C-alpha positions as CSV (number, residue, x, y, z in Angstrom):
1,X,-16.3,-30.7,5.9
2,X,-16.9,-27.0,5.9
3,X,-20.4,-25.9,7.2
4,X,-22.1,-23.5,4.8
5,X,-23.9,-20.6,6.5
6,X,-26.6,-18.6,4.7
7,X,-25.6,-15.1,3.5
8,X,-28.2,-13.5,5.8
9,X,-26.5,-15.1,8.8
10,X,-23.1,-13.9,7.6
11,X,-24.4,-10.3,7.1
12,X,-25.9,-10.3,10.6
13,X,-22.7,-11.6,12.2
14,X,-20.6,-9.1,10.3
15,X,-22.9,-6.2,11.3
16,X,-22.7,-7.2,14.9
17,X,-18.9,-7.6,14.8
18,X,-18.5,-4.2,13.1
19,X,-20.5,-2.4,15.7
20,X,-17.7,-3.1,18.1
21,X,-19.9,-3.6,21.2
22,X,-18.2,-6.9,21.9
23,X,-14.9,-8.4,21.0
24,X,-14.6,-10.6,17.9
25,X,-14.0,-13.6,20.1
26,X,-17.3,-12.9,22.0
27,X,-19.3,-12.3,18.8
28,X,-18.0,-15.6,17.3
29,X,-18.9,-17.4,20.5
30,X,-22.3,-15.9,20.6
31,X,-23.1,-17.0,17.1
32,X,-21.5,-20.4,17.4
33,X,-18.7,-19.9,14.8
34,X,-15.0,-19.9,15.2
35,X,-13.0,-16.7,15.6
36,X,-11.0,-17.4,12.5
37,X,-14.2,-17.9,10.5
38,X,-15.4,-14.5,11.7
39,X,-12.1,-12.9,10.8
40,X,-12.2,-14.5,7.3
41,X,-15.8,-13.2,6.8
42,X,-14.8,-9.7,8.0
43,X,-11.8,-9.6,5.6
44,X,-13.9,-10.8,2.7
45,X,-16.6,-8.3,3.5
46,X,-14.0,-5.5,3.7
47,X,-12.5,-6.6,0.4
48,X,-16.0,-6.8,-1.3
49,X,-16.8,-3.3,0.0
50,X,-13.5,-1.8,-0.9
51,X,-12.5,-1.2,2.7
52,X,-9.6,-3.7,2.8
53,X,-6.9,-2.1,5.0
54,X,-4.2,-4.1,3.4
55,X,-4.9,-2.9,-0.1
56,X,-5.4,0.6,1.2
57,X,-2.0,0.6,2.9
58,X,-0.5,-1.1,-0.2
59,X,-1.9,1.6,-2.4
60,X,-0.5,4.3,-0.1
61,X,2.8,2.6,-0.1
62,X,2.8,2.4,-3.9
63,X,1.9,6.1,-4.1
64,X,4.7,7.0,-1.8
65,X,7.1,4.8,-3.8
66,X,6.0,6.4,-7.0
67,X,6.5,9.9,-5.6
68,X,10.0,8.9,-4.3
69,X,10.8,7.4,-7.7
70,X,9.7,10.6,-9.5
71,X,11.8,12.7,-7.1
72,X,14.8,10.5,-7.7
73,X,14.4,10.7,-11.5
74,X,14.2,14.5,-11.2
75,X,17.4,14.6,-9.1
76,X,19.2,12.3,-11.6
77,X,18.3,14.6,-14.5
78,X,19.6,17.6,-12.5
79,X,22.9,15.8,-11.6
80,X,23.3,14.8,-15.3
81,X,22.9,18.4,-16.4
82,X,25.4,19.6,-13.8
83,X,27.8,16.9,-14.9
84,X,27.5,17.9,-18.5
85,X,28.2,21.6,-17.6
86,X,31.3,20.6,-15.6
87,X,32.5,18.4,-18.4
88,X,32.2,21.2,-20.9
89,X,33.8,23.7,-18.5
90,X,36.7,21.3,-18.0
91,X,37.1,20.9,-21.8
92,X,37.0,24.7,-22.3
93,X,39.7,25.3,-19.7
94,X,41.8,22.4,-21.0
95,X,41.9,24.1,-24.5
96,X,43.6,27.2,-23.0
97,X,46.3,24.9,-21.6
98,X,47.1,23.3,-24.9
99,X,50.5,24.3,-26.4
100,X,50.3,26.5,-29.5
């Protein structure tokens, strides 16, 4: 059964862990909780405060992907225009080759 800790206790543990004066392992040991429990609390606190590094990196990756997609679409439009110009030029020069 999971042991419930009061929110004040969690806040204190998270504050001590974020100060970085000791490793997460040592902080967890000092407060009598498991290291994975501390990691879960830190991730939850980061997520609640909007500091989640995973979502930040995901957002950055999505932004980069969107920029790459926009650039690719721009390049496709340019190539389609060039292709149309070449097609029309080929048709124009082919007309002069037709027998009269």
